[in-house]
N, C-alpha and C positions, 0 to 999 in steps of 0.2 A: 416441411423440409428440415427446419431447424430442430424439430423434435428428435431427429436421428443423431444429433450431435450430443456429446457429453456436456454436462453443466460447465466443466472447466473450459471447454472449447468455446461455448457460448459466451463465457466471460471474456475470453481472449478476443472474440469478435467485437464485443461491446467495448473493450479497451481500445481496439484498433479504430473503431468508428468515432468514439468520443475524443480521442487525443490526436487523431490524424486527418479524418475526413473534413470536418469544418475548417481546420487550420489550412488544409490544402487550398480551399476556395478563398479563405481570407488572404492568403499569401498572393493569390492572383489579383484579387480586388484591390488590396492595399499594398501593391508590389513595392512602391517607392518607400513606404513607411517601414516595411519589413526589411528592405535592403539597407536602410540606415542602421537598423538594429543588428541584423544577423549576417554572417558570412555564408557562402556556399549555397545560396538559394538558386543558383543557376541549374542545379540538378533536382529541383523539387518535383519535376514531372516524373522522375524515376522512383520517387518514394512509394506511390501506389503499386508499382510493379514489384518493388521489394516486399511490400506487405503481402500482396497476393501470392507471391512465390513462397514466402515464409509460411503463410496459412496453409497452402496446399501441401507443403512438405510436412508440416506439423500434423495435419490431418492424416496423411499417409503413415507417419510414424506412430500416431496414436492407434491406428487401426491394425498395425502389424506387430507392434511390440507385445510380447506375451504378458499375461497378468501374473504377478507374483503374489501368491496367496500366503499370508502370514497372519494368523489370528491367535489371540490369546484371551482367556477369560479373566475377568476381574471379579473380586468379591467385595463385600461391604466394607471391609477394612481398607482395601485399596482406594475405593471411592472416597471414604471418609478422610484418609490421609491426604488425597489430592485436594479435597475441599478445604481442609484446615491449612494446608500449605499455601494455597492461593489466598486464603483469608489473611494469613500472616504477611504475605507479600503485599496485599492491598493496604494493610495498616502501615507497614513500613513505607510504602509509596506515598501514602497520605501525609505522614509525618515529614518526610523529606520534601514533599511538594510545598508544605507550609513554610519550611525553611527557604526554599527556592523563591516562593512568592514574596517573602519579606526582604530577601537580600538581592534579588535580581528583577524578575518581572517579565512581561511579554516581549520586551525588546531585546531579550538575551541574545538571540541569534545575530542581531545586527550591531548591538552596542556592548555586549558582554564579552568577557575574556574567553579564550579557547576552553573547551570542555575540560580537557586534562589539567589545565591551569586553575580551574575552579575548585578542584579538590575531589577527593574520593566520593563524597556524598552526591555530587552532581553526576559523576560517572555512573554511580549506582542508580541514580534517578533515571538516566537514559536507558539502562538495561531494564529497570522495572517498568518503564513506559512501554517497552515492547511486550513485556509480559502482560500488561494491562490491555494492550491492543489485542493480543491473542485471546485473552480471557473473554473479552466482549464478543469476539468472533465465535468462541466456543459456546457461549450461552446463546448466541444468535442461532447457531446450528441446532441447539436443543429445542429452541422455540419452533424453528421451521419443521423439525421432526416430531413436534408435539410431545416432547419429553418434559416432564415437570421440572422446574428449577427449584431447588431447595432453599430454605431460609438462609443457610450458611452461604450459598452461592449468591443470593441477592445481597446479603450484607457485604460480601467481598466486592461485588460489582458496584455498590454504592460508594464504598471507600475508594475504589479505583476511579470512579467518576468524579468524586470530589477532588481527588489528587490531580486528575487530568485537567480539570477546570483551573486549578491553581498553578499549573505548570505549562499551560498552553503558550507556545511561542511562534506558531505559524497558522496560517488560515486553513491549510489542509487538515488540521487537527480538529476543526469545528464539527465536522460530521460525526465524530466519535460520540459527542454528547447527544446529538439527534438520534443516532442509532440506538444508543443506550436507552433513551426514553421509549423508543418503539419496542425494544426488547422487553422492557418492564410493563408496558401498558397496552400495546397493540393486541387486539384479539387474534385468535388463530386464523380467522377468515382472511386476514390481511397478508398472511404468509404463503398459504397454499390454496390453489384454485383447481376445480375440476375443469377439464378441457371443454366440455360441452355445457358448462354451467353459465347461464346468463343471469346477470344481476342488475338491478336498477342502481342508479346513482345514489350512493349512500354517504352518510356522514364520514365514514372511514376514508372514502375516496377523497372527500373534501380536505380532510386532514393531510392526506398524502400529497395531493396537488399543491396545497398551501405550503407544505414543507419544502417541496421541490422548487417552488418559486422564491421562497424567502431565504432558503439556505445559501444560495450563491451570493445574494446581497449581503448577508451577514458575514460570510467568509471574505468577500472583497473588502468590506469595511474593516474587518479585523486585520486583514493583510496590510492595509494602510496604517492602521492604528499601531501595529507593532513596529512600524518603521518611523512614523512621524509623531506618534503620540495620539491619545484619544481626542484631546481638545482640537488639535489641528485637523484630525480626520473628520470630526464633526463639522468644522468650518468648510472643509473641502467638499463634503457631500451636501452641504447646504447651499453651495453656490451652483446655480443652474449652468453657468458658463463653463464650469470645470467638469461637469458630468461627462461630456463627450470625450474629453481628454482621459478621464478615468477609464471609460469604456475601451478606448483604443489601447490604453496601457494594459488592461486586463486581457484583451484579445491577443496582444503581443506576448504576454506572460504565459498564457495557456498554450502557446505555440512552440514552446522551447523544445519539446520532444520531437515535433515534426521538423523544426528547423535543424535540430541535431542530426536527424536521419538524413536530411538533404545535404548537410555539410559533411557528414560521414562519407556519403557517396562521392561528393565532389573532392574531398581533401585526402582521405586516407583509406579508402576501400581497398587499395592495392599497395599501400605503404606497409610493408612487412615489418620494418624496423620500428615504426610507430606502434603497430599492433602488439609486437612483442614487448616493447617498453611499457605500454599501457597495461598489459596483462600481468606483468611482473610487479607493478606498483602495489596492488593489494597483498600479494604474496610477501613482499618485503615488509609491509606493515604487520602482517601476521608474525613474521619472525622477530621483528622489533618488539612487539607486545609480548611474545613468548619469552624473550630475554628479560623483559621487565618483570614478568611474573616469577621468573626463576631467579631474580635478583642479580642478573648479569648485565642489565642494560640501564640506560638513563632515559627518563621520559622526554620525548621530543614534543615540545609545546607548539611546534609549527607543523605538525603532521597533517593538518587540514590543507596545507598548501601543496601536498604531494599525493593527491587522490584522483580517482577517475573523474569525479565531478569537477574538480579544479581544472584538470586537463581539458575537459569538454568546454568549460566556461572560457578558458583562454583561447581555444580554437574557434569557438562559436560566435562570440560577440565582437562587433566591430570596435567597440570602446570598452575593453575589459580592464577597467581601471581600479575596481574595488580590490583591496589587498587580500581579503580572505574569503571571497565569494566563490561559489561553485554552481554548477548547473547540471542536474541529473540528466543523463543522456536519454533515458527511456529504453525500451526494449529494442527497437529496430536500429538505433544508432549503436547500441551495445553490441549487436550482432557483428557489426563491421569494425569493432574496436579490438577484436581478437583475430589472430591468423587462423586459417587461410581460407579465402573464398574458393569454393562454396562449402568447405568443411565447416566453417564457422556457423553457417546457417543450419547445418545438420546438428551440430553440437547444441545450439540454442533450442532447436526444435525438440531434441530429447529432453533438455532441461524443462521446457514448458510442458511437455507431455507428462513428465515426472510430477510436476505441480498439479496438472489437470487431473491425473489419476488420484492424487491425494485428496483433491476437492471432491471427486466423485465418490470416494469412500465415505464421505460425510453424509451422503444421501442414498443409502441403499434401498430405502423404502419409497423413493420418489420414482414411480414407474406407472405404466398403464395410463389411466385417465388423469392422474395427478400431475400438476405442474407448479413450478414456483411462480409466485406473484411478482409484479414489477417491483414492489417494495423489497421482496427477498433478493431479487437480482441486483438492484442498486445498492442494497446493504452489503451483499457479498462482494460486489465490485470494489467497494472501498478497501476491503482487506486484500483483494486479489491484485489490484493494479500496483499496490505498494511494493509488491515483490519484484516489479519490473522497473522501478525508478532507476536503479543502477545495479543490475544483476552481477556485474563483474566484482563488485565490492563484497559479495558473499565469500570471495576467496580470502578475505581478512580473517575469517573464522572466529577470532576473539573479538566479537563486535555485536552490538545490539541487533543489527540488521540480520545477521546470521542466526542469532538466537530466535528471532521471530520466525524465520524460515524453518528452522528445525522443529519448533513447537508445532507449526502448521502440519508438517509432514508426520511427525511421530504420533501426535494425538489423533490423527486420522485412524490409526490402528486401534488406539485406546477407545475411540468413540464407537467404532464398530462393535467392540465387545460390550459396551454398556447398552447398546440397542437390544441386547438379549433380555433386558429388564423392562417390565411394563413402565415403571418409573423408578427414579433413583432413591425414593424413600422406602417403599415396600420391598424393593429388590426382588420382585417376583419374576421368575424366569419366563421369557417369552417362548412361544413355540417357534423353534428355529426354522420351521418350514413355513 
C-alpha cells in the first residue's frame, strides 16, 4: 500500500511516526512527569486526530494539484561552475569554522553571545552551514540515483565535513557526519533495493544497524557536553544512578513537538489575535533585516527574543526561565499558529505538497521494482524533517533557514536536467526515453 505514495509523503509519515507516536504513549505513561514540564497536555488525545486529518488533506491535495512541468538543460560549463562555486563555499566554510572553533566552541548556543553580536563572520558561517547541509543532501541524491560523484565534489564535501565538525553546536548536527561517511563509502547496494530481492544478513547491514544503535547515544552525550562540558558529561554518563534521569530527560526533550501540538490545540487553536501576531513576527524580522541591508536600520541584538520559537517556548514550558531559549514548534503546532482553522490546515498541506513534489523530482528513476533502502529513507529524513522545525520562520526570507528551503526546491529542477547525463564527467547524454 505504501508503494502508491510519493517518496515525500512517505517521509511525512515517517516524520509523524517518529516525532509524535512514541511521545503520545510516553505522555500517558509518564503523565505526571510531563505535566511538570509542559503546559496544555490536557488536549494530547486530540493530537492524533489533528495528524490524521492533516495527512488525509495533504494526500488529497497531492493527488489533485496539477504537475507544473519546467525543465531546462545544463551543459558542461554550467555543471563545472556549480562544482567550483561549492568548492569555494566549502573552503570559506572551513576557514571560518576554524576561527569559530578557536574563539567559541560547542557551547556557543548556550553560553555564547547572540549570533548578530558575534560579528559578520559568524553570521556568514550560519548561512554557509545551510549550504553545506544542502550540499550533502545533493550528493546523497546522486548516490541514490547511481550518478558518479566527481573529485571536485568529493573535495568540497570533505571541506564541508571538516568545517561542520569544527562548528558543531547541537546534538542534531551529529547525523551530518554519519551520513557524509555513508555517502563517501557505502556501496550502491545499501541505497537501492529490488522489491522482490531477498538477501542474507551481510556486513553492510551490520554497519547500518550498529550506526542506528550508536548514533542516538553519541548525539545524547554530545547534547549534554555542549551544555555542561565534556568532563562533566563523562562523569554523568559514568554514573549508573544518573542514567535513568538522563533517559527521562531525553524522552522529555524529544517530546517537545508533540507537546507543542497539544498545547496549540489547548491554548490558541481559536485565538485569532495570537495567530495573527505570531504570523507577523517573522515578516517584521524580514523588514528589519531588509532595512539593515539597505543601510536604513540598526542591528537588533535581541531579535532572538521575538521569534516563533521563543513564543512557543514561553507558552509551552511550565518554568520558562531561560532568558534567550526557544523551542521549535514542529509542523503540527505550526499549523495552528496561523489563522484561520481549517484554512490553516489547507495552507500547510499545500506547503508540504510543494516540498514533497520537489523531493519526488529528485527520484525520477525510482520506479517499477526499484525501492529506496532503509538507509536511504533515514538519510533523506534527516534533511526532510528539518524543514518542519519552524516552518513559519521561512517568512523571514533573509535567513539561513529560507536559503536551505530554496536550495532544496530550486535544485530539484537542476537535478532533473543532469539526469540526462550518464555521469557528470563524460557528460554523455542519456536516452530521454
